[in-house]
N, CA, C and O atoms as a GROMACS GRO file, in nm:
protein
  276
    1MET      N    1  -4.601 -11.787  10.481
    1MET     CA    2  -4.704 -11.837  10.391
    1MET      C    3  -4.841 -11.787  10.439
    1MET      O    4  -4.873 -11.794  10.558
    2THR      N    5  -4.919 -11.736  10.346
    2THR     CA    6  -5.050 -11.683  10.383
    2THR      C    7  -5.159 -11.785  10.355
    2THR      O    8  -5.151 -11.865  10.262
    3THR      N    9  -5.259 -11.781  10.439
    3THR     CA   10  -5.375 -11.865  10.420
    3THR      C   11  -5.487 -11.776  10.369
    3THR      O   12  -5.507 -11.666  10.419
    4LEU      N   13  -5.559 -11.824  10.270
    4LEU     CA   14  -5.668 -11.743  10.217
    4LEU      C   15  -5.783 -11.740  10.316
    4LEU      O   16  -5.828 -11.844  10.365
    5VAL      N   17  -5.830 -11.621  10.345
    5VAL     CA   18  -5.943 -11.602  10.435
    5VAL      C   19  -6.065 -11.575  10.348
    5VAL      O   20  -6.065 -11.481  10.268
    6SER      N   21  -6.167 -11.657  10.362
    6SER     CA   22  -6.286 -11.642  10.278
    6SER      C   23  -6.377 -11.531  10.332
    6SER      O   24  -6.373 -11.498  10.450
    7PRO      N   25  -6.458 -11.474  10.244
    7PRO     CA   26  -6.554 -11.373  10.289
    7PRO      C   27  -6.649 -11.427  10.396
    7PRO      O   28  -6.693 -11.353  10.485
    8THR      N   29  -6.680 -11.556  10.389
    8THR     CA   30  -6.766 -11.619  10.489
    8THR      C   31  -6.699 -11.616  10.626
    8THR      O   32  -6.765 -11.592  10.727
    9GLN      N   33  -6.570 -11.642  10.630
    9GLN     CA   34  -6.496 -11.639  10.756
    9GLN      C   35  -6.493 -11.497  10.814
    9GLN      O   36  -6.506 -11.479  10.934
   10VAL      N   37  -6.477 -11.399  10.727
   10VAL     CA   38  -6.475 -11.260  10.772
   10VAL      C   39  -6.611 -11.221  10.830
   10VAL      O   40  -6.618 -11.157  10.935
   11LEU      N   41  -6.717 -11.260  10.762
   11LEU     CA   42  -6.852 -11.230  10.811
   11LEU      C   43  -6.878 -11.300  10.944
   11LEU      O   44  -6.939 -11.242  11.035
   12GLN      N   45  -6.832 -11.422  10.956
   12GLN     CA   46  -6.848 -11.497  11.081
   12GLN      C   47  -6.772 -11.428  11.195
   12GLN      O   48  -6.822 -11.418  11.307
   13LEU      N   49  -6.652 -11.380  11.166
   13LEU     CA   50  -6.573 -11.307  11.266
   13LEU      C   51  -6.646 -11.179  11.307
   13LEU      O   52  -6.654 -11.147  11.426
   14TYR      N   53  -6.697 -11.106  11.210
   14TYR     CA   54  -6.771 -10.982  11.238
   14TYR      C   55  -6.889 -11.010  11.332
   14TYR      O   56  -6.908 -10.940  11.431
   15ARG      N   57  -6.966 -11.111  11.299
   15ARG     CA   58  -7.082 -11.146  11.381
   15ARG      C   59  -7.039 -11.187  11.522
   15ARG      O   60  -7.105 -11.152  11.620
   16SER      N   61  -6.931 -11.262  11.532
   16SER     CA   62  -6.881 -11.304  11.663
   16SER      C   63  -6.837 -11.185  11.747
   16SER      O   64  -6.865 -11.178  11.867
   17LEU      N   65  -6.769 -11.090  11.684
   17LEU     CA   66  -6.725 -10.970  11.755
   17LEU      C   67  -6.844 -10.887  11.802
   17LEU      O   68  -6.842 -10.833  11.913
   18ILE      N   69  -6.946 -10.877  11.719
   18ILE     CA   70  -7.066 -10.802  11.756
   18ILE      C   71  -7.137 -10.871  11.872
   18ILE      O   72  -7.179 -10.806  11.968
   19ARG      N   73  -7.151 -11.004  11.863
   19ARG     CA   74  -7.214 -11.079  11.972
   19ARG      C   75  -7.137 -11.062  12.103
   19ARG      O   76  -7.196 -11.042  12.209
   20TYR      N   77  -7.006 -11.070  12.093
   20TYR     CA   78  -6.922 -11.052  12.212
   20TYR      C   79  -6.944 -10.913  12.271
   20TYR      O   80  -6.952 -10.897  12.393
   21GLY      N   81  -6.952 -10.814  12.187
   21GLY     CA   82  -6.970 -10.677  12.232
   21GLY      C   83  -7.102 -10.653  12.303
   21GLY      O   84  -7.112 -10.568  12.391
   22GLN      N   85  -7.204 -10.728  12.265
   22GLN     CA   86  -7.335 -10.711  12.328
   22GLN      C   87  -7.337 -10.768  12.470
   22GLN      O   88  -7.428 -10.737  12.547
   23ASN      N   89  -7.238 -10.850  12.503
   23ASN     CA   90  -7.233 -10.910  12.636
   23ASN      C   91  -7.129 -10.846  12.728
   23ASN      O   92  -7.106 -10.895  12.838
   24LEU      N   93  -7.066 -10.739  12.684
   24LEU     CA   94  -6.966 -10.672  12.767
   24LEU      C   95  -7.032 -10.611  12.890
   24LEU      O   96  -7.144 -10.562  12.884
   25GLN      N   97  -6.959 -10.615  13.001
   25GLN     CA   98  -7.014 -10.559  13.124
   25GLN      C   99  -6.932 -10.442  13.177
   25GLN      O  100  -6.990 -10.342  13.222
   26LEU      N  101  -6.802 -10.451  13.173
   26LEU     CA  102  -6.718 -10.347  13.232
   26LEU      C  103  -6.659 -10.251  13.129
   26LEU      O  104  -6.571 -10.172  13.160
   27THR      N  105  -6.708 -10.260  13.007
   27THR     CA  106  -6.659 -10.175  12.899
   27THR      C  107  -6.778 -10.107  12.834
   27THR      O  108  -6.889 -10.161  12.834
   28ASP      N  109  -6.757  -9.990  12.780
   28ASP     CA  110  -6.863  -9.917  12.710
   28ASP      C  111  -6.902  -9.994  12.584
   28ASP      O  112  -6.824 -10.000  12.488
   29LYS      N  113  -7.020 -10.053  12.584
   29LYS     CA  114  -7.065 -10.137  12.472
   29LYS      C  115  -7.073 -10.058  12.342
   29LYS      O  116  -7.031 -10.105  12.236
   30GLN      N  117  -7.128  -9.937  12.350
   30GLN     CA  118  -7.144  -9.857  12.229
   30GLN      C  119  -7.010  -9.822  12.166
   30GLN      O  120  -6.996  -9.826  12.044
   31TYR      N  121  -6.914  -9.790  12.249
   31TYR     CA  122  -6.779  -9.760  12.198
   31TYR      C  123  -6.720  -9.882  12.130
   31TYR      O  124  -6.668  -9.873  12.018
   32TYR      N  125  -6.729  -9.997  12.195
   32TYR     CA  126  -6.674 -10.121  12.139
   32TYR      C  127  -6.740 -10.152  12.005
   32TYR      O  128  -6.672 -10.179  11.906
   33LEU      N  129  -6.873 -10.150  12.001
   33LEU     CA  130  -6.945 -10.183  11.878
   33LEU      C  131  -6.912 -10.085  11.766
   33LEU      O  132  -6.896 -10.124  11.650
   34ARG      N  133  -6.902  -9.956  11.801
   34ARG     CA  134  -6.866  -9.855  11.701
   34ARG      C  135  -6.727  -9.882  11.644
   34ARG      O  136  -6.707  -9.872  11.523
   35ARG      N  137  -6.631  -9.915  11.731
   35ARG     CA  138  -6.493  -9.943  11.687
   35ARG      C  139  -6.488 -10.065  11.595
   35ARG      O  140  -6.417 -10.064  11.494
   36VAL      N  141  -6.562 -10.169  11.629
   36VAL     CA  142  -6.565 -10.289  11.544
   36VAL      C  143  -6.620 -10.253  11.407
   36VAL      O  144  -6.562 -10.289  11.305
   37ARG      N  145  -6.731 -10.182  11.404
   37ARG     CA  146  -6.792 -10.144  11.276
   37ARG      C  147  -6.699 -10.055  11.195
   37ARG      O  148  -6.686 -10.072  11.074
   38GLU      N  149  -6.634  -9.959  11.262
   38GLU     CA  150  -6.542  -9.869  11.192
   38GLU      C  151  -6.424  -9.946  11.133
   38GLU      O  152  -6.384  -9.919  11.019
   39GLU      N  153  -6.369 -10.040  11.207
   39GLU     CA  154  -6.256 -10.120  11.158
   39GLU      C  155  -6.296 -10.200  11.035
   39GLU      O  156  -6.222 -10.205  10.937
   40PHE      N  157  -6.412 -10.262  11.040
   40PHE     CA  158  -6.456 -10.342  10.925
   40PHE      C  159  -6.484 -10.254  10.804
   40PHE      O  160  -6.451 -10.290  10.692
   41ARG      N  161  -6.545 -10.140  10.826
   41ARG     CA  162  -6.571 -10.048  10.714
   41ARG      C  163  -6.441  -9.996  10.654
   41ARG      O  164  -6.428  -9.986  10.532
   42ALA      N  165  -6.346  -9.962  10.740
   42ALA     CA  166  -6.218  -9.908  10.693
   42ALA      C  167  -6.139 -10.010  10.612
   42ALA      O  168  -6.060  -9.973  10.526
   43ASN      N  169  -6.160 -10.137  10.640
   43ASN     CA  170  -6.082 -10.241  10.574
   43ASN      C  171  -6.162 -10.325  10.475
   43ASN      O  172  -6.115 -10.430  10.431
   44LYS      N  173  -6.281 -10.280  10.440
   44LYS     CA  174  -6.366 -10.360  10.352
   44LYS      C  175  -6.309 -10.375  10.210
   44LYS      O  176  -6.343 -10.471  10.140
   45ASP      N  177  -6.224 -10.283  10.169
   45ASP     CA  178  -6.171 -10.288  10.033
   45ASP      C  179  -6.030 -10.344  10.025
   45ASP      O  180  -5.964 -10.331   9.922
   46LEU      N  181  -5.983 -10.407  10.131
   46LEU     CA  182  -5.848 -10.466  10.128
   46LEU      C  183  -5.840 -10.573  10.020
   46LEU      O  184  -5.932 -10.653  10.003
   47GLN      N  185  -5.731 -10.573   9.947
   47GLN     CA  186  -5.710 -10.670   9.841
   47GLN      C  187  -5.593 -10.764   9.868
   47GLN      O  188  -5.595 -10.879   9.826
   48ALA      N  189  -5.493 -10.715   9.937
   48ALA     CA  190  -5.372 -10.794   9.961
   48ALA      C  191  -5.402 -10.906  10.060
   48ALA      O  192  -5.445 -10.880  10.172
   49PRO      N  193  -5.380 -11.031  10.020
   49PRO     CA  194  -5.407 -11.145  10.108
   49PRO      C  195  -5.335 -11.136  10.242
   49PRO      O  196  -5.388 -11.179  10.344
   50GLU      N  197  -5.213 -11.081  10.242
   50GLU     CA  198  -5.136 -11.071  10.366
   50GLU      C  199  -5.205 -10.976  10.465
   50GLU      O  200  -5.212 -11.004  10.585
   51LYS      N  201  -5.255 -10.865  10.413
   51LYS     CA  202  -5.321 -10.767  10.500
   51LYS      C  203  -5.455 -10.820  10.550
   51LYS      O  204  -5.493 -10.799  10.665
   52ILE      N  205  -5.527 -10.890  10.462
   52ILE     CA  206  -5.655 -10.949  10.501
   52ILE      C  207  -5.632 -11.051  10.613
   52ILE      O  208  -5.704 -11.053  10.712
   53GLU      N  209  -5.531 -11.134  10.595
   53GLU     CA  210  -5.501 -11.235  10.696
   53GLU      C  211  -5.458 -11.170  10.828
   53GLU      O  212  -5.498 -11.216  10.935
   54PHE      N  213  -5.378 -11.064  10.820
   54PHE     CA  214  -5.334 -10.994  10.941
   54PHE      C  215  -5.453 -10.938  11.018
   54PHE      O  216  -5.463 -10.955  11.139
   55MET      N  217  -5.544 -10.871  10.948
   55MET     CA  218  -5.659 -10.812  11.014
   55MET      C  219  -5.752 -10.920  11.070
   55MET      O  220  -5.811 -10.904  11.176
   56PHE      N  221  -5.765 -11.030  10.997
   56PHE     CA  222  -5.848 -11.142  11.043
   56PHE      C  223  -5.792 -11.199  11.173
   56PHE      O  224  -5.866 -11.224  11.268
   57LYS      N  225  -5.661 -11.220  11.176
   57LYS     CA  226  -5.597 -11.273  11.297
   57LYS      C  227  -5.607 -11.175  11.413
   57LYS      O  228  -5.620 -11.216  11.528
   58LYS      N  229  -5.602 -11.047  11.382
   58LYS     CA  230  -5.616 -10.944  11.485
   58LYS      C  231  -5.755 -10.954  11.550
   58LYS      O  232  -5.767 -10.946  11.673
   59GLY      N  233  -5.856 -10.972  11.469
   59GLY     CA  234  -5.992 -10.988  11.522
   59GLY      C  235  -6.009 -11.116  11.601
   59GLY      O  236  -6.074 -11.117  11.706
   60GLN      N  237  -5.950 -11.224  11.552
   60GLN     CA  238  -5.957 -11.351  11.624
   60GLN      C  239  -5.888 -11.342  11.759
   60GLN      O  240  -5.938 -11.394  11.859
   61SER      N  241  -5.774 -11.277  11.762
   61SER     CA  242  -5.701 -11.266  11.889
   61SER      C  243  -5.778 -11.183  11.990
   61SER      O  244  -5.773 -11.210  12.110
   62LEU      N  245  -5.850 -11.082  11.943
   62LEU     CA  246  -5.933 -11.003  12.033
   62LEU      C  247  -6.039 -11.091  12.098
   62LEU      O  248  -6.065 -11.080  12.218
   63LEU      N  249  -6.100 -11.179  12.020
   63LEU     CA  250  -6.200 -11.269  12.075
   63LEU      C  251  -6.139 -11.369  12.172
   63LEU      O  252  -6.198 -11.400  12.276
   64GLN      N  253  -6.022 -11.420  12.140
   64GLN     CA  254  -5.959 -11.520  12.225
   64GLN      C  255  -5.911 -11.461  12.357
   64GLN      O  256  -5.927 -11.523  12.462
   65ARG      N  257  -5.853 -11.343  12.352
   65ARG     CA  258  -5.799 -11.281  12.474
   65ARG      C  259  -5.907 -11.214  12.557
   65ARG      O  260  -5.889 -11.194  12.677
   66LYS      N  261  -6.020 -11.180  12.493
   66LYS     CA  262  -6.129 -11.109  12.561
   66LYS      C  263  -6.082 -10.974  12.614
   66LYS      O  264  -6.126 -10.928  12.720
   67ARG      N  265  -5.992 -10.911  12.540
   67ARG     CA  266  -5.941 -10.779  12.578
   67ARG      C  267  -5.942 -10.688  12.457
   67ARG      O  268  -5.923 -10.734  12.344
   68LEU      N  269  -5.965 -10.561  12.480
   68LEU     CA  270  -5.973 -10.465  12.370
   68LEU      C  271  -5.837 -10.417  12.324
   68LEU      O  272  -5.823 -10.376  12.209
   69ILE      N  273  -5.738 -10.419  12.411
   69ILE     CA  274  -5.607 -10.365  12.376
   69ILE      C  275  -5.521 -10.471  12.314
   69ILE      O  276  -5.406 -10.445  12.277
   0.00000   0.00000   0.00000
């Protein structure tokens, strides 16, 4: 069962990922920020709720684990 992810939640996740990236110490900040922006741009036109939810959870897990891989 899929949960609908609102555009507000996606924007909040984006901002959180950017904020997290600005505080990185042992990772190349510019690379991280570029990758986050590229991922969001590449997926901005997603329509399928399942894919949107998958990508949203992927971003959330990155924040929770504090790891890029």
